[in-house]
N, C-alpha and C positions, 0 to 999 in steps of 0.2 A: 504493500500500500503506498500509496507516495503523498508526503502532509508535502501541505504547502505554508509556507510562511503568511505571515502580513505582507512581507517585507515584497515577497513576489505579487503578490496582487497588486501591489503599485507598480510594480516593473511591466508586468504583463494589460494594466491598466493603460499604460503610458503611451506604450509598443502598440499597442491593436489603435490607442487614440490617433498616435501618430500616421499608423501606417490609413486611419479612415481618412483622415485629412486628405494624407499625397491623394487618395485612390479617385478621391471627392476632385479635390486640383487637377488630376487627369482627365477623368469625365467633363470639365466645363474647361478643359485646352486651357486654364495655366498654366500646366505644368506638360513643356512637352518634351515626348521620352522617343528618340529616336533609332532604330535596330537599322542594323545593315543589311540586313535585305529587305529591308519595308523601301531603300533608294530608290530601288527602278522603278517605284513607279510612282513616284512624285517628279524622274525625268521624265516620265512620259508623260508625264500631265504638264509639265512647262513645253515641252516641245510645241504643242498646240499653239501657239500664240511667238509670232517674234516682230522684231522690228522693220517697216519695212520705209524706202523715202514712196511718196506719193506722190503724184504733182495733181493740183488744184490750179485750174482754170477759171477765169474771170473774166470778161471785156470790158477793158479802158480804152476810151476814144476811138474806137473803133479798129482796136487791133484786142488779138488775144494776150491775154498776161497770166502769167506762167506764176507760180506757186512753187516749192520743193519743203515737204513738211514729212516730217518722222509721222507712224502712225501705228498703232498695234493691229495687227492682221492674221488673221486666220485662218488657216491651211484647209477651215474645214466647214467654217459658218461664212459661208455667202452674204446670206443676208446683213449678217453682225457688219463687215466690211463696206455691204452698199451703206448700211445706218451710218456706220463712222465718217464716211466720203461724203455723203450727202450733207449730214451735220459740218462737217467742215467748209464747205463752200456755205453753207449758210453761215458760217458764225465769219465767215469772211465778209461776205456780206453787211453783217451786222455792223464790222469794224470799220467797213467800208463808208461806214451812212446812207447804205444804200436803201437801208432796212432798219424802220426807226425801231421797232420790237426785234426781240428775240428768238427766234423761230428755231424749237423744236422737233428732231424726228422721235414720235412715240413709237413707231410701229416699221418694222420693211420685213412681207411674205414675201415666196416664192410661190410660184405655185407647181403642180406634184411634175408636171415636164420642163421646169426651169426656163421656159421660153415665157412668161411674164412675170412682173416685177410687182407688187404697191409698194409703194413708200406714204406712208401719213404722217402727217406734223399735224401738231399740236392747234395753229390755223392756218388760216392762208396766205403766203407768205408775201404776199401782192398787197400793197393799200389802195384804194381809192385815187392819189396822186398821182402813180405812177400811171408812166403810157407805157401802151402797148407795146413798144419795142424794150423796157425796161423787162417789163413781164417776163417775156421771151428771152432776152438775155438768162434772166434767174436758170431758168427750165434748161437752156443752152448749154448754161455751166455745171450745172449738175449729172447732165447727159453726156459732155465733152469728158468728164471730171471722171465718171464711171466708165465709157468708152477706156481712156486713154487709160486706168489700170488693170484693166483688164478683165472688168466685172462682164460676166454671160451669158446677162438676161437680156433681150434683145425687142423686149419692150416697158413700160411703164407707167403704172396709173398712179397718180396722185391727188393723195384724199388728206382732208382737213378734220378732226377730230372722228376720226373715223368715218369719214361721210364724204362722197365723191364730192372733190373740191367745186369750187361753182366760181366764175368768170366771166362777166357780160362783155369781156376781148374776146375768150379764149376758149375752146373748146376742150374739158376734159371727161367727154363721157366716153371718147375712145383712149388707147395706149398710145404712149409715144413712142417714136421708135427708138434705138438707142441712138442709130448713125444720126439722129435730129435732122433740122431742118435747111442749116447754113453749112457753106463748105467751110 
């Protein structure tokens, strides 16, 4: 028969208390433990995204201006790349004061056959004061940026708040071709 002295109760209680705290910290990810065999999983996940130099196009004074930026690029998720590129074009327009309100891309979806892509904004990228030419240049800038960075979809639909984009001058009922309408 084993006789446990009162001192041993204190040691066992402290040991189990510390182990419980460490286990809780590990479960809450306050404490990170890595084993060498787990390294291969983290390496595979980190290779999904890379830095890539991309070209963003805008039209200034009847000439295409190209700006090089570095973006996080996914080899497996083309809708994420389309969202990042489109948001970069819209941010550039906002910075150049072509747009008074910052516009965000809320969603990008591709059809099952990857032929058509839908881009949804949080609001219309056009103001009432914009000319037809300015509106066309925003669309053409988005399409040229997507085309020059190797996006594979052929046609694009534009939405505002997940509803078809409406404009008194431009028709958004049909998808826009990736080639655009300018030379």
